[in-house]
C-alpha positions as CSV (number, residue, x, y, z in Angstrom):
1,X,-6.5,18.3,0.9
2,X,-9.9,16.6,0.7
3,X,-10.3,14.0,-2.0
4,X,-13.5,13.4,-3.9
5,X,-15.2,10.1,-3.3
6,X,-14.6,7.5,-6.0
7,X,-15.7,3.9,-6.3
8,X,-13.1,1.3,-5.9
9,X,-12.7,-1.0,-8.9
10,X,-14.2,-4.5,-8.9
11,X,-11.3,-6.8,-8.2
12,X,-10.9,-9.9,-10.4
13,X,-12.8,-12.8,-9.0
14,X,-9.8,-15.1,-9.2
15,X,-8.0,-12.5,-6.9
16,X,-11.0,-12.3,-4.6
17,X,-11.4,-16.1,-4.3
18,X,-8.0,-17.5,-5.3
19,X,-6.6,-20.9,-4.4
20,X,-6.6,-21.9,-0.7
21,X,-3.0,-20.8,-0.4
22,X,-4.0,-17.2,-0.1
23,X,-6.3,-17.8,2.9
24,X,-5.0,-18.3,6.4
25,X,-6.3,-18.4,9.9
26,X,-5.9,-15.0,11.5
27,X,-3.7,-14.5,14.6
28,X,-6.4,-14.4,17.3
29,X,-3.7,-13.5,19.8
30,X,-2.7,-10.3,18.0
31,X,-5.9,-8.3,17.6
32,X,-4.2,-5.3,16.1
33,X,-2.8,-7.4,13.2
34,X,-6.1,-9.1,12.7
35,X,-7.9,-5.8,12.7
36,X,-5.4,-4.4,10.1
37,X,-6.0,-7.4,7.9
38,X,-9.8,-7.0,8.1
39,X,-9.6,-3.3,7.4
40,X,-7.2,-3.7,4.5
41,X,-9.4,-6.3,2.9
42,X,-12.5,-4.3,3.5
43,X,-11.0,-1.3,1.7
44,X,-9.4,-3.3,-1.1
45,X,-12.2,-5.7,-1.9
46,X,-15.1,-3.3,-1.0
47,X,-16.8,-3.5,-4.5
48,X,-16.6,-7.3,-4.5
49,X,-18.1,-7.4,-1.0
50,X,-20.8,-5.0,-2.1
51,X,-21.6,-7.2,-5.1
52,X,-21.9,-10.3,-2.8
53,X,-24.1,-8.5,-0.4
54,X,-26.3,-7.2,-3.2
55,X,-26.8,-10.7,-4.6
56,X,-27.7,-12.1,-1.2
57,X,-30.0,-9.2,-0.5
58,X,-31.7,-9.5,-3.9
59,X,-32.4,-13.2,-3.3
60,X,-33.9,-12.5,0.2
61,X,-35.6,-9.4,-1.2
62,X,-37.2,-11.5,-3.9
63,X,-38.6,-13.9,-1.4
64,X,-39.8,-11.2,1.1
65,X,-39.6,-7.7,-0.4
66,X,-41.3,-5.8,2.4
67,X,-39.3,-7.6,5.1
68,X,-36.1,-6.8,3.4
69,X,-37.0,-3.2,3.0
70,X,-38.0,-3.0,6.6
71,X,-34.8,-4.8,7.7
72,X,-32.6,-2.5,5.7
73,X,-34.3,0.6,7.0
74,X,-34.1,-0.5,10.6
75,X,-30.4,-1.4,10.4
76,X,-29.6,1.9,8.6
77,X,-31.5,4.0,11.1
78,X,-29.9,2.2,14.1
79,X,-26.4,2.5,12.5
80,X,-26.9,6.2,11.8
81,X,-28.2,6.8,15.3
82,X,-25.3,5.0,16.9
83,X,-22.8,7.0,14.7
84,X,-24.5,10.2,15.7
85,X,-24.3,9.1,19.4
86,X,-20.6,8.3,18.8
87,X,-19.9,11.8,17.5
88,X,-21.8,13.5,20.3
89,X,-21.1,11.4,23.4
90,X,-17.5,11.0,24.5
91,X,-18.1,7.6,26.2
92,X,-19.8,6.2,23.1
93,X,-17.0,7.5,20.9
94,X,-14.3,5.9,23.1
95,X,-16.2,2.6,23.2
96,X,-16.6,2.7,19.4
97,X,-12.8,3.4,18.9
98,X,-11.6,0.8,21.3
99,X,-14.2,-1.9,20.6
100,X,-15.3,-1.7,17.0
101,X,-16.5,-5.3,16.9
102,X,-18.6,-4.9,20.0
103,X,-20.0,-1.6,18.6
104,X,-21.2,-3.4,15.4
105,X,-22.5,-6.3,17.5
106,X,-24.5,-3.8,19.6
107,X,-25.9,-2.1,16.4
108,X,-26.9,-5.5,15.1
109,X,-28.4,-6.6,18.5
110,X,-30.5,-3.4,18.6
111,X,-31.6,-3.9,15.0
112,X,-32.5,-7.6,15.8
113,X,-34.5,-6.5,18.8
114,X,-36.4,-3.8,16.8
115,X,-37.0,-6.3,13.9
116,X,-38.2,-9.0,16.3
117,X,-41.0,-6.6,17.4
118,X,-42.1,-6.4,13.7
119,X,-41.7,-10.1,13.0
120,X,-38.8,-9.7,10.6
121,X,-36.2,-12.0,12.3
122,X,-35.7,-14.4,9.4
123,X,-35.2,-11.6,7.0
124,X,-32.7,-10.0,9.4
125,X,-30.8,-13.3,9.8
126,X,-30.6,-14.2,6.1
127,X,-30.8,-10.8,4.4
128,X,-28.6,-8.7,6.6
129,X,-26.5,-10.8,9.0
130,X,-25.6,-13.5,6.6
131,X,-23.9,-11.2,4.0
132,X,-22.1,-9.4,6.8
133,X,-20.9,-12.7,8.2
134,X,-19.7,-13.8,4.8
135,X,-17.8,-10.5,4.4
136,X,-16.2,-10.7,7.9
137,X,-15.1,-14.3,7.3
138,X,-13.5,-13.5,3.9
139,X,-11.9,-10.3,5.3
140,X,-10.5,-12.3,8.2
141,X,-9.1,-15.2,6.3
142,X,-7.9,-13.6,3.1
143,X,-4.2,-12.7,3.4
144,X,-3.2,-9.3,2.3
145,X,-1.0,-8.6,-0.7
146,X,1.2,-5.7,-1.7
147,X,-1.6,-4.0,-3.8
148,X,-4.0,-4.4,-0.9
149,X,-1.6,-2.8,1.6
150,X,-0.8,0.1,-0.8
151,X,-4.5,0.8,-1.5
152,X,-5.4,0.9,2.2
153,X,-2.4,3.3,2.9
154,X,-3.5,5.6,0.1
155,X,-7.0,5.5,1.5
156,X,-5.7,6.1,5.0
157,X,-3.8,9.2,4.1
158,X,-6.8,10.7,2.4
159,X,-5.5,10.8,-1.1
160,X,-8.5,8.8,-2.1
161,X,-11.9,8.4,-0.5
162,X,-14.2,5.4,-1.2
163,X,-17.5,4.4,0.4
164,X,-15.8,1.9,2.7
165,X,-13.3,4.5,3.7
166,X,-16.1,6.8,4.8
167,X,-17.7,3.9,6.8
168,X,-14.3,3.2,8.4
169,X,-14.1,6.9,9.3
170,X,-17.6,6.8,10.8
171,X,-16.5,3.8,12.9
172,X,-13.2,5.6,13.9
173,X,-11.1,2.9,12.3
174,X,-8.8,5.2,10.3
175,X,-5.8,5.3,12.6
176,X,-2.9,7.6,12.7
177,X,-2.9,8.2,8.9
178,X,0.6,9.6,8.3
179,X,2.3,7.1,10.7
180,X,0.7,4.2,8.8
181,X,2.1,5.4,5.5
182,X,5.5,6.1,7.0
183,X,5.7,2.7,8.6
184,X,4.6,1.0,5.3
185,X,7.2,2.9,3.3
186,X,9.9,2.1,5.9
187,X,9.1,-1.6,5.8
188,X,9.2,-1.6,2.0
189,X,12.6,0.1,2.0
190,X,14.0,-2.5,4.4
191,X,13.0,-5.4,2.0
């Protein structure tokens, strides 16, 4: 059953940026656990992340409107082209699934190269890369909570579709959907 797309609610800012006790260094040795934390936070706080990115983009866009428009258009076109290539080329699809971070770095590097030809490197760094870096740092450091895990499992099963869920699908980051829910339910029953 396909769900209609809905916007995730804006989470309270004291939940988004609580006291330092809710932040912890990710386990760099366990990439699967770190990836799950990032994906869960991206799904749960997606509207907050969007708001932060919009504020930074508005500031940069105010200072250099044409550069920001050009930068956004280039990154969007490169991302759409890479997703298209990932859907139509088996080697790109496997690379995207196994190395999502390198895939995004490749998209950003290609965007940087194209923007450097147009002279828009500073706009790229401050208007596009900086908000993405802020989001990645927060998603990596913010520890998950029960609501966060439940929301990402509901999203993973397909009961609810949000913009970030669609982006995760395009990046092949929605893993075995039913097994995630089963594992989550089993872990909660054991507690």
